[in-house]
N, C-alpha and C positions, 0 to 999 in steps of 0.2 A: 765692569766685568773683570774676572780673573782668568788668566790664560793658563792652560795646562802645559806639560812639557813640550808638546808639539804645536802649541799655539792655539789649540781648541779653546773656546770661550766657555767659562762657567759663569752663569748669570747670578748676581748677588742682589737680593731684594730685601729691603728693610721694612716694607709696608705689607700688611696682610689684610685682605678683604674677604669676608665670609658672606656669601649670598646663596640664593636658591636658583638652580638652573631652570629656565622658563619651560623647557620641554620635558625633561626627565624628572623634574622636581627633586633632583639630588642636590646635595650641598656642593658649593663651589669654594675652592681656595684660589683667590685671584682668578686666573683664566682656566684653572683645572677643575673639571667635574670629577668629584670623588666617587669611586665605585667600590667594589668589594675588597675586603681584607684578603691579602694573599700571603701574609707572613707575620710572625710575631717573635720577638726576641727579648733579651734581658732588658734592653733600654727602650723598647717601644714596639710599634707595629708598622707594617708596610701595607699600603692601600694601592690598588690599581686606580689609575686616573686617566682622563683624556684631556689633552691640551686643545682647547677650543680655537686657539689661534692657528694651529697647524694640523689638527686632527690626529696627532700622534699619541699613542698610548705610552704612558710613563708609569713608573713605580715611585710612590712618595713614602719615604721613611719618616714617621712621625715620632719625635723623641721629646718626652717631658723634660723640662729643665731641672726638675727635682724628682727623685724617685724615693720610694719608701726604703729606709735604711735597713741594713742587716741588724741582727739582734744587738751586737756590741755597739753599733753606731747609734741605735735607737736610744740607748742609755745616755749618749752624749749629745743628742740633739734631735733625733727622730727622722730627719730627712738628709739626703746627700745630693749635691748638685751634680748633674751629668754634663754640664756645659763643657768642662775641660776635655772630657772623653770624646764628646761629639765634635768639638772644634779640632781635636787631634785627628779624628777620622776625616773631617772635611779638608784639613790641610794636606793629608796624604792624597786624597782623591783629586784635589785641585792640581797637584804636582804631577799626576800620572795620566798618560793617554796611550792605550794599547788595545789592539783588537781582541785580546783575551782577558781584559779587565772590564768589569762593569763600570760604565761611565757616569760621572756626576754631571748633571745638566744645569741645575739651579739650586741655590740655597735661599730659603725664605726665613729670615731671621728678624722678626719684628720684636723689639724690646718690650712691647706691651703684651705680648703673648706668653703664655706659660709653656709653649712648645716651640721646637725647631722643626723645620721641614726640609728634608733633603730630596730633591727631585732627581731620580736616577733613571738610567736606561732600563726599559722593561724587557725582561727575558721571559718570553711567553710560554716556554715549556717548564719553567721553574727549576727546582733542584734536579740534578741528573738522577735518573731512575736506577740507582746503584743496587737495589735489592727488590725482590718481588714480595708478594703478600705472604709467602711461606718462609721468608727469610733467606731465600737463595739469591744468587746473583741475578740482577735484572737486565744486564746488558750482554750482548755477545762480545767475544774477545776483540773483534775488529772495532766495535763501537767503543770498548774500553780503551783500545789503543788510540783512537782518535781523540777522545775526551782527555786522555792522559797527555797526549802530545800538545793539545791546546793549553792545558794547565802548565806544563813545563815551559812553554813559550811565555806565558804570562809571568811566571815566577822568575825566569831568566831576566825579563825586563825589570821586575821589581828589584832584584838583587843588583842589577846594573845601576839602579837609582839609589842604592844604599839602603833599601827598605827590606826588612825581614818581616814576613807576613805574620808568623807566630800562631796562626789558627787554620792551617791547611787541613781540610777534611771534606768529605763528600757533600755535607750540608752547605758548604760555602762555595760549591761549584754549581753554576746555573747554566742552562743552555737555551738557545732560541730555536725557532722553527727551522732554521738552516742547519741545525745540528752543531753549531759552534758553542764551545764551552768557555765560560768566562769566570774569573775569580771574583768573589764578592766579600764583603764584610772586612773592613780594615780597622775596626775599632781597637784592636790590641796590637796593631802593627807598630814597628819601631824603625825610625830612620836613624841610621848610624851617625854618630856625631864626630867620630874620629878620636874621641877621648876614651881610652880603654876602660877606666873605672866607671865612667858614666854609662857606657854601653853595656858593660857587664852587669851593673846594678839593674838596668832596665830589662835586659834579656833574661836575667836569672829569676825575675819575678814570674812565677808560673801563671800563664794565661792560656786561654783556649780550652780544649777538651782533653782530659787526662788520658784517654785511650790513644791519643795521638802524640803524647809527650815523648820526646827523645830521652834516652837513658841519662844524658848529662843534666836534664831538667829534673830527674828523679833522684839526684844525688843527695845523700843524707849524712855525709861525713863531716869532718871538722871544717870550720870556716877557714878558707885559704887553701884547702886541698881539693876543692871541687874543680872539675874540668872546665876549661874555657868554653863559654857559650858563643856560638857563631851562627851564621846562616845555615850551617849544617842541620840545625833543628828543623828547618823547612824541608830539607831533603828527607829526613827520617819521616816526618809527617806525610810527605808525598808518597813514601814507600808504604806506609800504613794505609793511605788512601788507595793506592794501586791494589793492595791486597783486598781491601773492602770491595772495590769494583769487580775484581775477579772472582771473589768467593762469597760475597754477601754478608760478611761479618769481619770484625777486626782480628788481627793475629794474636793480640794479647788481651785477655779478659780475666777479671777477678771479681769477688763479691764486694770488696771494699777498695777505697782509693789507696790505702797503704799496701794492700795486697797487690794491687795493680802495679804500683811502683816497683815492688819487689820482683814481680814477674818480668816487667820490662827490663829491669837491671840484670837479671840473672838467668832467665829462661830463654830457650830457643823457641821458634815458632814451628808449628806443624803445617802440613799442606794436605788439603782434601784430595780426593781422587780425580776431581774434575774442576775445570775453571770455566767461567762465563756461562751465560744463559744457554749457549749452544753446547755446553757440557763437553768441552775439549778434554780428552783424558790426559792426566799427568801422572797417574800411578799412585799418588799419595806419598807422604813422608812424615814420619814421626819426628819429635824433637831430637836434635843431634847431641844435646847436652842438657843437664838439668833434669827435672822430673819427666819421666816417660822416655828418657833417652834410649835410642836403639829400637824403639817400637815403630812399626810400620815398615813397609817394603820399599826399597829403592829400586825402581824399574826405569831409571832415566835413560838407560841404553836403548829403550824401545820408543822413546819420545821423538816427536818431530823437532826439527831445528828451531821452529818458532816457539814451541813450548819450552825448550831448553833455554832460549834467550830470555824469555820473560822471567823464568825462575832465577836465572843468573842475575838479572836486574834487581829482583827482589832481594836476593842475598846481599848485593852490593849496597842497596839503599838501607836495608835493615841491619847494617853493621853497627854494633854497639859502641865501638870506639870511633868517636867523631873524626879523629885524625885519619883514620883508615877508610872512612865512609866515602863513597863515590861523590864527586862534586856535581853540582847542578849542571854545569856545562857538559860534563861527561855523561850525565843522564840524557841530555838533549842529543848527544851524538851516539848513544848506545844503539847497536843494530836493531833492537826490537822497536825502538822509538823512531829512528830515522829511516828504517827500511819501509818500503811500501807507502811512499808519500801520497799515492793515490789510493784512497780507501776503497776496498773491494765491495763491501756489502753494508752500506750505511743507508738506512731508510729505503732500501730497494734500488738504489742507484749509486753509481760511482761518483764520489764527491771528493774534493781536495780541501784539506784544512788549511787555513791561513798560516798555521804554525808549521805546516809540512815543509814549506820553503825554508824557514828558519832552521829546521832540524837538519837540513842537508847542506848547510852553508860550509861547514868545516869538516875535515876528515875525522875519522873515528879516533877518539883519545879517551881512554879510561884509565885513570891513575897513571898516565903517561906510558901505558902499555901499548905494544904493537898490535895491529889489527889481527885478530885471531878468528878461527872458525868457531861456530856455536859450541861444538863439543869440546874444543880445546879451551874455550872460555870457562866452561863449567869445571873442567879438570884443573885448570890453573887456579881458580878461585876457591880455595879450600875454606870451609867454615871456621870461624874463630870463636872460642868461648868468650864470654864477657870479661871485662877487666875486673880485678878484685874490688869489692865494695864493702863498706862496713854494714853491720846488720841494721835494719830499719829501726829496730827498737831503740837504738842509741840516739835516734834523731827526734824522738817524741818530745815535742815542746821546744826543740832547739832552734827552730827557724825564726829568724827575725824579719823575714821578708813579708811585708804587709799583704801581698796577694798570694802567699804560699798556701796551697789547698791542703791543710792538715786537718781533715775532717773525714769521718767515716760516711761514705755514701756508696750507693750501688753504681758500678761502672758498666754494667751491662746495658746495651743499647735497647731502649724500650720502643714499642711502636708509637707513632705520633698520636697525640691527644687532640681532641677538638679545640680550636682556639676560641677564647671568649669573645664576647661582642666588643667591638672597638669603641673606646670612649669618644666623646664629641671632639671636634677638631680643636677647639680653643678651650 
């Protein structure tokens, strides 16, 4: 067995046995009765399962050792091995243990099998319901606050371990029946090595979802002039995630990936008139620079302190200059995150998040600024236009980064599509 950071055990099994469960007639993987598919991603699918030894429900991530290669790779061999990527995720999961991270319980790695099996903690409510069927926000502001607070606690832990997640987004936030939110999917995470060149090379490889890319990841200038990539990319993605939870759509959208990079680099974001499923009024605001600048009415003077605080937090997280962007620890201590440790209206009852205690450990510190009232926070934090950037056209074909997404694709979020039938276990 391998131990996680706090001593929890991750079981490692090298033998796989497939049989049929005598009662349900379902297939079994060792002691696990395999049930319905509950998720599907780039590298495999996730099936619900029951541990017959303990009766516990678990989620099993099934990953083929080889996947069909992309077009360029097909010309060179036809298949690509996923072992290294999966083993990287396993190593990250083995080293971490936190109430707001999805836990790895067992790895089934039989060299005779064409697949790897990761047995994970089952989050029975799945992805957080961040938008409704009509494309509006799916959670009340108080529920958003609780989910966000849990996410911040998990990210603070990861960064303390030297791990940058690199793919923070609503789809990677799962919650359970107790309403606790946990971060999942560490396939593109990076553990800092301490070597600047090695870390920069790894972090600059674009990974994750373009709509959540920080401006420094969208840089298209000369080699050697790009801004330094740090854990601040997680703070930006967290800010985009908070916007999605509050408004039901991302703050930056375009028809192509190139267009999206340009918008992220150069444009300000707008604010709808209401936030949350409970439609808390915020007056709305147009972009403060770039296209559409000056449109929309600024009525912040009539807003509640709570609304002012969350808008202030968004501004600080969606700061285009990474050096000026609020730090993750300062996000944790922001009044909107740290205030109200006891949630008022979650699932009809007052509940306390495990992250709430963490959020109140230290006094407020945002960019080393003194504690200010909500209205003075908004007044003191003036919006800043983005840093000068070269035109995107100059970067066409200039990237030497193997994972750099230089392709034209739609970046608008589409509704989920039905998942295909899961292949056989072996």
